[in-house]
C-alpha positions as CSV (number, residue, x, y, z in Angstrom):
1,M,0.2,-11.9,7.3
2,H,-0.7,-10.5,10.7
3,V,-4.0,-9.0,8.8
4,A,-5.1,-11.7,7.2
5,L,-4.5,-14.0,10.9
6,A,-7.2,-11.4,12.2
7,L,-9.4,-11.3,9.2
8,R,-9.3,-15.0,9.4
9,E,-10.0,-15.0,13.3
10,L,-12.9,-12.8,12.4
11,G,-14.4,-15.3,10.4
12,Y,-13.3,-14.1,6.8
13,A,-12.1,-16.7,4.1
14,V,-8.5,-15.5,3.5
15,E,-5.8,-16.3,1.7
16,A,-2.5,-14.5,2.6
17,A,0.8,-14.1,0.1
18,D,3.9,-12.2,0.7
19,V,7.7,-12.6,0.4
20,A,10.1,-14.6,1.6
21,P,11.4,-14.6,4.2
22,Y,8.2,-13.5,5.9
23,A,5.9,-16.0,3.8
24,E,7.8,-18.6,5.5
25,E,8.5,-17.3,9.1
26,P,8.3,-20.3,11.4
27,R,6.7,-18.2,14.2
28,L,3.9,-16.6,11.6
29,L,2.7,-19.9,10.0
30,A,2.6,-21.9,13.1
31,R,0.4,-19.1,14.1
32,A,-1.5,-19.6,11.0
33,G,-1.6,-23.5,11.0
34,N,-3.9,-24.8,9.1
35,R,-6.5,-22.0,9.7
36,L,-4.7,-19.7,6.9
37,G,-3.5,-20.4,3.4
38,V,-0.2,-18.7,3.4
39,H,1.1,-18.6,-0.3
40,R,5.0,-17.6,-1.1
41,I,5.2,-14.5,-3.9
42,R,7.9,-16.0,-5.9
43,S,6.6,-13.1,-8.5
44,L,4.4,-9.7,-8.7
45,W,3.5,-10.0,-11.9
46,Q,2.4,-14.0,-11.6
47,L,0.5,-14.5,-8.7
48,D,-0.5,-18.5,-8.4
49,F,-4.5,-17.8,-7.8
50,P,-7.1,-18.1,-10.5
51,D,-8.8,-15.9,-12.4
52,A,-11.7,-14.2,-10.4
53,T,-10.9,-15.5,-7.2
54,F,-11.3,-12.7,-4.6
55,D,-14.3,-9.9,-3.4
56,A,-11.4,-7.9,-2.4
57,V,-7.6,-7.9,-2.5
58,L,-5.5,-5.8,0.2
59,L,-1.9,-4.3,-0.9
60,L,-1.1,-3.2,2.5
61,E,2.3,-1.2,2.8
62,V,3.3,-2.4,-0.8
63,L,3.2,0.7,-3.1
64,E,6.4,2.3,-1.9
65,H,8.3,-0.7,-2.3
66,L,7.6,-1.4,-6.0
67,A,10.9,-0.3,-7.4
68,Q,10.1,-2.1,-10.6
69,T,7.1,-0.7,-12.7
70,P,4.0,-2.3,-11.1
71,R,1.8,-2.1,-14.2
72,A,2.4,-5.6,-14.4
73,L,0.6,-6.0,-10.7
74,W,-2.1,-3.9,-10.8
75,S,-2.8,-6.1,-14.1
76,E,-2.7,-9.4,-12.1
77,V,-4.5,-7.4,-9.4
78,T,-7.4,-7.3,-12.0
79,R,-7.1,-10.4,-12.9
80,L,-7.6,-12.0,-9.6
81,L,-10.5,-9.6,-8.6
82,K,-14.2,-10.7,-9.2
83,P,-16.1,-8.1,-11.6
84,S,-17.1,-5.9,-8.6
85,G,-14.1,-6.6,-6.5
86,R,-12.3,-3.9,-4.5
87,V,-8.8,-3.2,-3.7
88,V,-7.5,-1.4,-0.3
89,V,-4.2,0.0,-0.1
90,T,-2.3,1.7,2.4
91,T,1.2,3.7,1.9
92,P,3.0,5.8,4.1
93,N,2.2,9.6,3.4
94,F,4.7,11.6,1.9
95,Y,3.9,14.6,3.4
96,R,4.2,12.9,7.3
97,V,5.1,15.3,10.0
98,G,7.0,13.4,12.4
99,G,9.5,11.2,9.8
100,G,10.6,11.0,6.7
101,G,13.3,13.5,5.7
102,G,13.7,16.1,7.9
103,A,12.3,19.5,8.1
104,V,13.5,21.2,5.5
105,L,12.8,18.3,2.8
106,Q,9.6,18.2,4.3
107,A,8.5,21.7,4.0
108,L,9.6,21.3,0.1
109,R,7.6,19.0,-0.2
110,L,4.4,20.6,1.0
111,L,5.3,23.6,-1.2
112,T,5.6,22.1,-4.6
113,G,3.0,19.4,-3.8
114,W,4.4,16.7,-6.2
115,G,7.2,15.5,-4.0
116,T,10.5,14.5,-4.8
117,G,12.0,11.8,-6.7
118,P,11.1,10.4,-10.2
119,T,7.6,11.7,-11.5
120,V,4.9,9.4,-11.6
121,E,5.3,8.6,-15.1
122,E,8.7,7.4,-14.6
123,V,7.6,5.0,-11.8
124,L,5.5,3.8,-14.2
125,T,8.3,3.0,-16.6
126,L,11.7,2.7,-14.8
127,Q,13.2,-0.2,-13.2
128,T,15.2,0.5,-10.2
129,G,15.7,-0.9,-6.5
130,A,15.7,0.3,-3.5
131,H,13.6,-0.2,-0.1
132,H,10.9,2.8,-0.3
133,W,11.6,3.3,-3.5
134,K,8.7,5.9,-3.8
135,E,6.3,7.6,-1.3
136,Y,3.2,9.2,-2.6
137,G,0.8,12.0,-1.4
138,R,-2.5,12.4,-2.5
139,R,-1.9,14.0,-5.5
140,E,0.0,11.9,-7.0
141,L,-1.6,8.6,-6.2
142,R,-5.1,10.2,-7.9
143,R,-2.8,10.6,-10.7
144,Y,-1.4,6.9,-10.6
145,F,-4.4,5.5,-10.0
146,S,-6.1,7.5,-13.0
147,L,-3.3,6.2,-15.4
148,L,-3.5,2.9,-14.5
149,G,-7.2,2.6,-15.0
150,W,-8.8,2.5,-11.2
151,R,-11.2,4.6,-9.8
152,I,-10.7,5.9,-6.2
153,M,-13.6,5.0,-4.0
154,R,-12.3,6.2,-0.7
155,I,-9.0,8.2,0.0
156,D,-8.5,9.1,3.9
157,S,-5.3,9.2,6.2
158,F,-4.5,7.9,9.6
159,N,-2.0,8.0,12.2
160,Y,-0.2,4.8,13.2
161,L,3.6,6.0,14.5
162,P,2.8,7.1,18.4
163,S,3.5,10.4,19.6
164,R,4.5,12.1,22.8
165,R,4.4,15.3,21.6
166,R,1.5,17.2,22.0
167,S,1.9,20.1,19.4
168,L,2.5,17.3,16.9
169,I,-0.6,15.3,17.6
170,A,-2.6,18.7,17.5
171,L,-1.4,19.5,14.3
172,K,-2.0,16.2,13.0
173,R,-5.6,16.3,14.3
174,F,-5.7,20.2,12.9
175,V,-4.1,18.8,9.2
176,P,-4.9,15.3,8.3
177,A,-2.6,15.7,5.3
178,L,0.1,15.6,7.5
179,Q,-1.2,12.2,9.0
180,D,1.2,9.3,9.1
181,C,-0.5,6.5,6.5
182,L,-3.1,6.7,3.2
183,Y,-5.7,4.6,3.1
184,L,-7.3,4.0,-0.2
185,E,-10.2,1.9,-1.9
186,L,-10.3,1.1,-5.3
187,L,-12.6,-0.2,-8.2
188,R,-11.6,-0.8,-12.0
189,A,-12.8,2.0,-13.7
């Protein structure tokens, strides 16, 4: 909701949707006031908006939390978008350095290029639960969105976790594939 509030303050027409307790957080709601519509998501599979409502849908730090097959969510996103609408996704980079599972696991992830845990095909069919159930690298995200019928218009990476270790900062600058977060812009294929 912080991003929605910031975009609204910049003059964009924005509606915010989040799950409880975030959509019910008194301080955020007070900050939003009557300047921002805040909608509590009861189901990612049925969002309470009319068809073709939005020019863009932002899914910021959501993908890694989806513990059930996300196909219904992506159908809803398609329904909500205007015909030329765009989706913006940010998600932690599975291959980030400085977090996510220790040096040995990071090295194995980097060498295999596929990560650990379930395959993309399993993510799209299994139902389970966890916090960060599945984190993705670029290769997996390309496969994920290809299977779902989305075209990646832009994929990039950036750092959002502060670091005081100069060697780590230099490594991430030299090898962007090790940065903290992935950013994607999508269009319906």
